[in-house]
N, C-alpha and C positions, 0 to 999 in steps of 0.2 A: 428421225422423229416422225417422218411421214408414214413410215411403215407401222407406226403404232396406232394410226387412225382406225377406229372400229373395234379395237380390242376391248374386252371387258375386264377391268381391274377390280378384283374382289378384296384384296388385302393391301391396297396401296397405302404407303405411309404418308404422313403430312409433309408438305413441301414449304420451304421458306421462299417467298417471293422477294426479289430485290426491291430497293426503294425506288427504282426508276423504270423497270420493265418487267417482262415475264421471265427473265433469266432465273433459273432455279435449279437446285440439285435435289435429288431424293434424299431426305433425312428421316430416319425412323423415329417413332415416338419415344424411343429410348435414347435418342440423341446420337445414334451411330450413323456416320456418313456411309453412303453407298453410291451406286452408279448414277451418272447424269442422265436425266430424262428430257430436259429442255435445252434449247439452243443457247449457247453462251455468246458473249461478245456483242450484245446489243441487238441481236436479230430477234424478231418476233416469230411466233409459230406461223406456219403456212396457213393454218386454219384461221388465225386471227386476221391475216391480211385479206381474207375473203369475206369476212363478216363483221358487222358492228361498225361503230363510228371511228374506232382506232384511237390510239393514245395521243398522236399529234393533234388530231382534230379536237380531241377532248380537252387538251391544254388550251386550245384557242377558245373553246366553249367556256371554260372556266374564266378566261381573261375577259370575254365579253360579258360574263355574268357578274363581273366586278371584282373577282379575285386578283390580287397582285397590285391593286391600286396603292401607290405609295411605295411599291417595291420595284426594283430595276428589272426583274425578270422572274420567270418561274423558278429558275435556279436558286434565287434568293430564299425560296420557301422550302427547300429540301431538308433543312435542319429540323431540330426539335420544335421550333416555334411555327413551322409551316403548317402543321396539322391544326394548331391552335388558332391560326389566323384565317384559315380557308373559309370558315363559315361566318366571319364577321362582315356585316354590311353587304351581304350578297344581293345582287340584282338578278333574281332568278329569271330564266327564260319564261315566256308566257305559257308554254306548253312543256310537258315532260319531255326531255330531250333525247331519251333513249328509245331504241327500236326493239322489236321483239327478238331479233337475232342476238342482241346484246345479252340476253338472258338465257341463251342456249349454253350447253355444256359439252365438253369433249366426250363425255360418257353420258348418253341420254337414256341408259337403261334405268328401270325403276329404282328409285332410292331405297325402297323397302328391301330390295335384293342386296344393294350395296351395304346397307346397315343391318342385314339379317343376323350376322354374328356379332355378339357384344365385344366391345373394345374397352377393357378396363385399364385404360391408359389415359394420360393427360396429353393434350395437344399443344400446350405451351409449357415453357420451363418453369421451375419453381420460383424464380425471381419475378417472372411476369404474373404468376398466380398470386404471389404475395402482394404485388402492387395492385392487382385487381381487388383482392380482398380488403386491402387498406382503403381503396377508393370507395368500395361498398360501405365500409364502416362509417364513412363521412357523409354519405348521401341517403342511406337507408333509414327508415323509421327505427327508433330504439327497439331492441329485442323485446319480444313479448308485449308489444303494444296492443291493447284490446281492440279488436275489430279490424286489424290490418290483414289484408290478403295480398299475396304475391304470386306472380306467374313467371316461371323460368321457361322460356321458349327454346326449342331445339335443345332440350335438356338431355342429360346423360346420367352417369353414375355419380357425378360430383358437380356441384354448382358454384363452387369457389366463394360461397358466402363466408363472412367472418366466422372464426371458430366459436362454436357454441350459440350461433345466432338462431333464433327461433321466432316463428309467428304462428298465430292461430291457424292460418291457412297458407300453405305454400304448395302450389300446383306445378308439377313438371309436365311439359308437353314435349314429346320426342318420338323417335322412330324405333327404339329398341326397348322392349319391355324388361328384359333382364337387367339392362343398365339402369332403368328408372327404378326398378325394385331395390337396387343397391343404394340409391341416393338417400342418405339418412336425413337430409334437411327437408325432404318432401313429406307432406301430409297426404297427398293424393297425386295421381298421375293420369295422363291421357296419352295413348299411342295414336299419333296422327301424322300423315305426310302433308305438310303445308304446301308443297309444290303440286299436289293433286287436289287438295281441298284447303284453300286458305281461310275458310270461315272458322273462327274459333268457337268451340262448343261451350260458351259461357254467356251468362246474362249481361246485359248492358251494365256499365259502371260497377264491375265486380272487383277490380284490383286497384291497389294503391301503387304498386310497382310492377313493372315488367322488365325482365332481363333477357339478354341473348348473348351468349359467350362464344366468340369466334365461329359463328355460324350464319351471320347475316349475308356472307358472300355466297351462300348456297341457295338463297331464295330466288326462284324464277318468277314469282308473282309478288314482288315486294310491295307494290302500291296497294294491292288487295290486302296483304297481310298487315301493313301499317294502318290501313283504314280500320281493320278489325281490332288492332291494338288500341286505337283511339276509342272505338266503341266500348270495349270492355274495361278501359281505364276509368277510374273515378275522376271527376273534375279536379284538375291540379295534380293528377297522378303522374308518376315519373316513368319514363321508358329509357333504359340504358342499353345501348348496343356497343359491345366491346369487340375488338378485332386485333389481330396481329398480322404478321406477314407470312404466316404458315397456313396451309390448307391441304385438303385432298384436291389436288390440282385438276383432275379430270372431272370433278363434281362442282367446282367453283364456276360461277357464271363467266361468260366470255369477257365482259367489260371489266371484270375484276382482275383477271389474269394478265391484262395488257396495260394496267395503270399502276400508279405509284401509291404509296401510303397516304400522301396528301390528297390525291385524287379519290382514294377510297373514302376518306372523310367527307369529301364533297358529295360523292355518290350516296352515302348513307344519309347525309343531311338532306339531299334532294328527296329521298323517300318520305321523310317527315314533312317536308314542305308540300309536296304534291299530293300526299294523302289527305292533307287538310286537317284542321282541328287541333293542331299543335302550336306551341310557342316556337319562335325561331330556334332551331337546333344549335347546340354548342358542341365544340370539339375540344378534347383535352388529350395531351400526350402524357401518359403516366409510365412511359418506358423506364425501368429501374436502372439499367446499365447500358445506355446506348452504345452499340457496337460490340458488346460483350455478351448480352443475353437477348432473349426474344423481346422485340418491341411490343408495346401495348398501348392501344388507343381507345378512346371513348367518344362516341357521339350520342348525345342525350337530348331529350326534350320533355316538356310537361304538356299534358293535355290542357287546353284552354279552360279556364274556370267558368267562363260565361257560355 
C-alpha cells in the first residue's frame, strides 16, 4: 500500500468502507469485485497514522461530547440505531475539533482532473437509491409547488429525486458539465469546484431545499460550504446530506476514511453545528437491507427561521 502513495488514479472505482475502520476492497460501480487496495485485518493506512486526530481519539472525542450516555460502550452503537442516536443531546466541543490535515486527501491533484471524464454510472446500488428516493418523497415539498427552488450540490447525471418529481427551479452544481447536461431533473446547472471556491454563486435566501448525495465526504472546506448553504437557504429551508460506505477512496478526506458510519454522522452533524444558523442536526439510517445492500444514511437540518 505504501508504494501507492503519490500515484494519480484517474479511473478509480468507488470503495466500500467497513463500519469500523478504513478496511476496504476495490469494487467497481458495476458491482464487480477486484483487487484489494487497502490493508485488511484492522490496520489503518500508514498515511492515516501520521496525520489527523485518528479514529481512537475521535471515539474519545465523541464520548466527551455526550455521545454514548446511557450506552455501555461505543460498541453498543454500531448497529442500525447507532447512527440515529449519535446526534441526540450532543454536547459539542467549544471549538471545531478537526485540524486542517484531517481534510487532506490521498490524491491532492485537482478535482477537475479527476472528474474530467464523465461517469454515467451510479455509486450506490439500486436498493440504496430506492431508499433515498423514498426518503426524499417524504421530506420534499410536493412536486410542482409554485415558487419552490432546489439546489443539488455535487450533482451529476442523476439526482435520485422521486420519479416524475419537478419544481420550477432545480439547480445542479457539480464538476462535470457532460454529466450535468444529462440530468433531466435540473432546470439549470453550474460547474464549480467547491474545494477551490466554496462560495455558492447564488443570492441570499434562494432555495427551499439543498441536497448532497454521497459527496459530503469529499469536501475539504466543509464549514465554509455549510455557511454558504445556510446563506442561500430560505428561513426554514431544508439541507439533506446523504452518504453510504462507498467512495473514491483517494479523494475522500482523511478523517472520513479512518472512521465508522456512526462517526461519519457525527462529523456531518458537526458541520451543521459549527457553520451556525442551523437547527440541531438529525441523523437517520435508511439502509434498506442491512448487510445485503449498500447502507444509506441521512444527516439533515433546517435553517433557523429567526
